[in-house]
N, C-alpha and C positions, 0 to 999 in steps of 0.2 A: 556744984561742980558736976558737969555732964561728961560721961565717958563716951567716946566715939566707938561705934561698933566696927569691927573689921571682919572681912570674909567675903564670900561670894553669895550673891542672892540666888534664890531658886531659879529665877529666869536666866541669870547668867550661867548657872550650872547646866540648865537645859540647852542653852545655845552651844556651850562647849561640848556637851554630849552629842548634840546633833552634828556638829562639824567633825568630831571624831568618828561618828557613825558613817558619815559620807566617805571619809578617807578609808575606813575599814572596808566598806562595800566596794570601793574602787580597787582596793588591794586584792579583794577576793576575785575580781575580774582580771586583774593584770598579772598576778603571780602565776596562774596556770599557763598563760601565754609565754612568759619568760622561762618558765620551767620546761616547756616544750622546746623552745629555742635552744636551751642548754642541752636537751636530749639530742637534738639535731646535730649540734656541734660535737657532742660525744660520739655519736654514731659515725660521723664523718672521720673523726680521728681514729675510731676503731677500725674502719675499713682501710684506712691508710696504713695501719699496722699489720693487716692481713698478709701472710707470706704469698708471694706470687701474684699480687693483685694486678700488677701491670700487664700480666699475660692473659688476663680475663677479658671477655668482651663486655661491651657497655651494658648489655641486658643482665649479665651476671652481677656486675657491680651494682646496678640499680636494685637487683633482687636482694643482695647482701645488705644494702643500706636499708631497704624497707623491712627486712626481717628484724633488724636491730630496732627500728622505730616501732614495729608491731609489739615487741616485747615490752617497750616502755609506754605503750598506750598513747602514742602520738598520733592524733587523728586529723590534723589540719594540713599536713603535707601530702600532696597528691603527686602521682607520677609526672604530671605536666609541669610541676614546679621544679623538677630536677633536670638539669642539663649537664651532660657529660661530653667533654671535648678532649681530643687528643692534643697533648703538648709534649714535644720532644719524645722521650722514651716512655712517657707515662700518660696520665690523664689529669684533667682538672674537673672536679665535681662542684657544680654551683647550684645551691638551693636558694630560691627566691620565692617567698610566699607572704601572704597577708592573712591576718586573723582579724575578724570583726565580731565583737561581742556586744550585745545590747546592754546599755547601762540603765537609763531611765527614759521611759516613753519612747520618743523617736531619736534619742541621743545614743550613739554607739561609741565604743572604744575601738580604735583601729590600731593594730600593730603590724608594721612591715618589717620583715626579717630577711636577712641575706647572709648566707654562710658559704664559704668557699674552702675547698681542701684540695691540695695538690697530691696526686698519687704518683710516687716515684719509685724507681727500683732502688733496692738497698745496695749500698756499695759493699764490695767485698771487704771483709775485715782481715785481710791477710797482712803479713808483716812487710815492712818497707825497708 
């Protein structure tokens, strides 16, 4: 009576380990890109909550935005990626940028990110 062996062979284990390693390596490249995008979104939401932001000029709004990014070490967003346009009684801030990270040899990982935030005046909270 022969018993059949069960389990994974060494070669199978090495192949599974290799695949897991590739995904872990890709994650190490992708996670910082998405973390920076989250920082951009948080910075836009933060300047939208600034009191009197709609009375500021576009240069001041850009400065406030980049100060928030500087604190968070976001380095891929440049001033040419930020467009501020007037809309009604406020502004619309649009951040459109691309991040390219080398992966293996001549293969790159490219992330394109776009975020938009409307800056509006706060409504009076008086009684009706």
